[in-house]
N, C-alpha and C positions, 0 to 999 in steps of 0.2 A: 407814087400812089400804091404800088404793090407792096413796097417795104412798110408803109404805114399800116396797111391792112393786115399784114402778117403780125405786126407788133400788137395790134389791137386784139387779134385772136389769141396770141400767146398770153397777154395780160389777163384775158377773160378766163382762160384755162387755169392759170396760176391762182386766180381768185377763187375759182370753184374748188381747187385742191385744198387751199388753206381753209375754206369754209367747211369742207368735209372732215379735215383733220380736227378742226376746232369742235365740230359737232361730235366726233367720236370721243374726244377727250372729255367733253362735257358729260356724255353718257356714262363713260367709265367712272368719272368722278362722282356722278350721282349714285351709281351702284355701290361704290365704296362707302359713301356716306350712309346709305341705307343700311348696309351690312354692319357698320360700326354702331349704328343706333339701336340695332336689334340685339338684345342680350337674352340668353336662355338660362334661367335659374333652376338648377336641379335640386329637388328635395332629397334629404339624406335620412336614412333609416337609423334609429337608435336602439340600443339594448341597455340593460342594467347589469352590472357585475353580479355574479351569483357566488354565494359562499357555499363551499362544499369540501368534502374530504374523500374524494374518489381514490381508488387504487390506480396508480399510474405506472407506466413502464419507463425505465431509464436504461439506456444502452451505454455501456462503458467498456474499455479494455481491461483485461485482467491478466494475471500471470499464475501459471500452475507451477508449484514448487514441491519437492519431496517433503514429506511430513517432518522428517528429521534429516539433517545433513551435517557431517562433521569432517574436519581435516585433522589427521592424526600426525603429530610431531613426536620425535623422541624426547624423553625426559632427560636422559643422560647421554654422554658421548660414547660412541662405540662403533664397532664394525658390524656390518650385516652378515650374520652367519648363515641363516636360512630364510627363504621366502616361501610362504605357503598359499598366497592368494595373488590373483592377477586381476586386471581390468575385466569387469563382467562377472566376477565370481560372486555367487550368492553366499552369504555368511550368516551364522547364527551368533547371538550374543555370547561373548566369552570365547569365541573360536579363535585359535591361534593363527595370526597373520604372518608373523615374522619373529625371528630370534636374533638379538644383538649379542655381541661378544665384547666384554670389557673386563679383562683379567684383574685389574686393580680393584674393581668393585666386588668381584667374587672373593678375592683375597681378604679384603677388608671385612666382609661379612663373616668369613671363617675365623678371623682374628677376634672380632667382637663376640662371636659365639663361644670361643674358648675362654675369653675373659669372663663372660657371663657364668660359665661353668665353675671357674675358679672362685668367683665371689659367692656363688651358691654354696660351695663346699665350706667356705669360711663362715658363712652365715649359719649353716646347719651345725657346725662344730660349736660356735659361740652360743647358740641357743641351747644345745644339749648341755654344755658346761653350766650355763645359768640355771637350767632346770635341776641339775644335780646339787648345785650349791643351795638352791632354794629349799630342796628337800632336807639337806643336811642342817640348814639354819633352823629347822624346827626343834632340834635339840639344843638346849640352852648352852651357849658358850662354844659350840662346835665350829661356827663360822663367824668371822668378824663382819660387822655390818658394812665396813668399807669395802670388803672383798665382794660382797653381794651387790653393792652399788656399782662397783667397777665392772662386774660381769654383765649387769643390766645395761650399762652404757655401751659395752662392747657389742651386745646383741643389736641395739638400736643402730649403731654405726655400721655394722656389717649388713643389716637389713637395708639401710639406705644405699649402700654401695651396690648391693645386689640389684635393687630396683633400678638404679642408674645403668647398670650393665645390661639389664633386660631391655631398657629403653634404647640404648645404643644398638643392641642387636636388632631390635625391631626396625630402627631407621635403616641400618645396613641391609636388612632383609627386604625392606620395601624398595630400596634402590636396586637390589638384585632382581626383584620382580619386574622392574621397569625394562629389563632386558627382554622380556616376553611381551610382544605387541599383540593385543587381543581386540576383537571387535566390541564396540560399546553397545551395539544393538543389532537386531536382525536387519539385514539390508543387502545392498549390492555395492561392490567396489567399482567406483567410477573413475578413479585415478590410482595408478601405481607409479611411484617415482624413484624406486630403489632397485638395486641388483646386488647379488651376493658379492661381498668384499668391499662394498662402498662404506666410506666413513661418514657417519651421520652424527648430529648433535643438536642440542637445544638452541645454540646460537648460530647455526649454519643456515637457517632459513628455508630448508628444503623439507616439505612434508613427505611422510612415508606413503600414506594412503589417504584417499577421500572416499567416504562411505555415505550412501544415501538410503534412506528408508522409503521405498516407493510402493509399499503395500497400501499406503494411504497418502493422499496428496493434499496440499493446501492451495486453495484458490484465493489469491490476494487481489483486492479491488480497492482503488482509491476513490472514495466518495467525495465529490465537491462539497464545499462548505454549505452551500444553499440547500443541498439535499441531505446533509448529515442528520438533521432532526427527524427525518422520515424513516431512519433505520431503527428497527427494534428486534426483539428476540425471536420473532417469527418471520422475519424477512426471508423470502424465497428468491432463488435465482435459477436461471437456465443459462447454459453456455455452450459454445461450439469452438472448435479449433480448426485452423486452416488445413491441417493434415488429414482431417476426417470430415470432408464436406458432406452436409446433409444429416450428420448425427448431432443430436441435441442431448445434453446431459443435465440432470436436475440436481439441485442441492439446497440446503438450508443453512442459514448463518450459524457459525460456531462461536466466534468471538470477535470483539472489536476493541480498538485501542481507546475509544471514547475521547480522544484528544486530537485536535487538528495539528497537522504538521505545518510549521511556520513557512517552510520553503514553498510548499505547493498549495497551502490552504485547503487541505483535504484530510479525510479520516480513513485510515486503513481498516478494512473489514476482511475477515477471513472466513472462508467456507471450507468445511472438510469434505473431501471427495474420496469415496471408496474406489480404489484404483480399478479402472476398466483395463482389460488386457491391451487395448490399443493406446492407452495414455501412458506416457513415459515420465512425465514431469519435465519442467523447463519450457513447455510450450506457452505461447501467448494465446489468450482466449478472448472471444467477444462475448460479453456477459450482459444479460438482460435481467434487470432487477424489478421486482414488484414492490413498490413503495407506497406508503400512505402517511400523510401529515398527521402529527399529533393533535392539531387544531385545524378548524376550517380556514380556508384561504379563498382569495378571489379568483374566479375563473371567467374568462370571456372567450368569444370566438377568436380563432387565430387571426382572422382578417382584421380584427380591431387593433392589433399591435403593429406599429410602424417601426421598422428597423432601418436607421439611416446612419451616415457617418457622424452626424451630430449627436446621435444617441438613440435610445429606444424609448418610445412613448406611446401612450394611448391618447386619442383625440376625444375631448369632452366638450359638450355643448352646454354653455351656461346662458340660458335665455337667448339662444341663437348666436351667441358669440363663442368662437372657437378658443379652446384652451388645450395646450399640450401638457399632458401629465407624464413626467418621467417615471418609468416603471422598470422593474427587474423581472426577467423571465424565469419561471420555475420549471415545473414539469409540463408534460403534454398528455392529454387523454382524448384520443380520437381527434375531433375537430376543435376541441377546447384547449386553451392554454392558461397556465397559472401565472399570475402576475402579482407583484408586490409594489405598492406605492401609496400615494395619498388619495385613496379611493373610498367610496361608500356605495352601499347597495342601491341608493337612490340616484346615483350619478347617471346622466345621459351620455353614454359612450357611443360614438359613431360606429356602426356595425362594420363598415368597410372603411378603414382609415386610409389616409393618403398623405404623402409629403406635401401635396399641393394645398392642403388645408392648413393655412398659416395662422399663427397666433394672432387673435384679435379680429379675424375676418368674420363676416356675418353670413349665416347659412339659414336655409329653410329646413325645418325638421318635419319628417313624415312620421306620424305616430301610427 
């Protein structure tokens, strides 16, 4: 009897536990069903693309280079006799940098000079002879016509020989001048690669000097293809260099290639910079350009453009149906961004775009 009573009590407790668990599951199931049935539809704010031509800022890297820079090689083969400039030397245009020594060149010049003098004397003698014969021929029968013609021919021949000798002397003289190495412009010597006694020549591949003109600098900037049309003759820029933190320099465009480089799809623009005492040339610069489009383009809030791995797009509502419009980003102006794509000023663009707004989904628009 006791065993039967204990079994009855255990069965009753088990039944109550099962009922409690079943009741809890029913309540949870009911809550889940209610939560799934309730959906919150958020209304989205729209804007219209605006056409405008604002001045916008573009930040790009640039490079400062000397206004002129040249590497000097010897024209002829010879030995270095004297060196008058070293690295860091400021030189003027035409200043003597070095003298080369080539005896065969000098000897050839003196030989050509002597030949020139010989042909000059022969030409002067034949010309004087012809003049005397021509004076004598004025008396009838004094000079045969054949003699006068022979003298005239001799003058022409000696004249041609003399001119050829002068040309040869000029060539030798020019080669002799190549032994004197001079500066092509005002600047500073940035490399010296020779010493006295060294053998140098045009085919030896070793430059004598490198000279840079740093009184004025060139600032080179590569403008991306999509911004190239915004560059004009009054484009202004400001730049800074890492070596002078906090200092900002101003400049205006000087020249442009007007042609895109195929390798980088960019256009090189140059700015002339009057050299500041702290700028040496060769530095990299961070450049800020003030640009303006030649024609009006579409501008929208930056929040309207969605940038994903699948691409860049703006979200357009067409009667409450979502459309993704592929766009290309241009410049930025404060909180606005320039875009290019299949857009119109009457389009309803979602002000705050999101990747969750999928193509073809339906939304509620808040006007």
